[in-house]
C-alpha distance (Angstrom), angle and dihedral (degrees) to the residues before:
residue distance angle dihedral
M1 . . .
K2 3.72 . .
K3 3.85 128.9 .
V4 3.76 112.1 -127.6
R5 3.81 138.2 167.1
L6 3.80 122.3 -122.2
H7 3.82 111.5 -170.6
G8 3.67 89.9 -21.3
A9 3.92 93.5 -51.9
P10 3.74 118.0 117.6
M11 3.87 113.8 -118.9
I12 3.75 137.7 164.6
A13 3.75 121.3 -118.3
F14 3.86 123.5 -162.5
N15 3.80 145.4 166.2
I16 3.82 117.2 -127.1
T17 3.79 138.7 172.7
Y18 3.72 118.7 -144.0
D19 3.82 143.5 167.5
A20 3.75 121.3 -130.3
N21 3.75 132.7 -176.6
L22 3.85 92.2 -125.6
L23 3.77 137.2 57.8
L24 3.83 111.9 -115.5
P25 3.75 118.7 -162.6
S26 3.89 113.3 -101.0
G27 3.77 109.7 -99.9
I28 3.76 98.5 25.8
A29 3.75 116.0 146.1
L30 3.85 124.7 -147.8
G31 3.81 136.2 -177.9
R32 3.72 137.6 14.9
G33 3.91 118.7 -18.3
V34 3.82 95.6 27.7
S35 3.82 93.4 135.1
T36 3.77 88.9 55.5
G37 3.79 99.0 47.7
F38 3.80 105.7 -84.8
G39 3.74 129.5 118.2
W40 3.82 100.4 37.2
Q41 3.86 116.8 160.7
V42 3.83 122.6 -151.4
S43 3.72 123.3 -174.4
A44 3.81 113.2 -124.7
R45 3.87 97.4 -170.1
V46 3.82 110.5 41.1
V47 3.74 109.5 96.3
V48 3.88 116.3 -178.5
R49 3.78 115.9 -156.9
Q50 3.74 114.3 -150.1
D51 3.88 96.4 -163.7
K52 3.78 94.1 72.3
P53 3.84 128.2 72.5
R54 3.80 114.3 -96.0
E55 3.82 96.4 -113.2
E56 3.83 91.6 52.1
R57 3.89 90.1 50.0
R58 3.90 90.7 49.4
R59 3.86 90.9 51.8
E60 3.77 90.8 49.2
E61 3.83 92.7 47.3
A62 3.84 91.2 48.4
S63 3.77 90.7 48.2
A64 3.81 91.4 49.7
V65 3.86 90.2 51.7
E66 3.78 91.5 49.0
N67 3.77 92.7 49.0
G68 3.81 95.7 43.8
């Protein structure tokens, strides 16, 4: 945790790792302070391989989501 100021108001910033039962788009931002750079989400598990055709990658990603 780190104490920061947002528009003069004291806030706490922190990094967390969590699991969710949905697939959020990489780079989505949630919560207070989004317009000033807080709340950004980054996926830790999704790996996109560029050496395979797009349709094959989509099938693999869909299968991975179904299988957990």
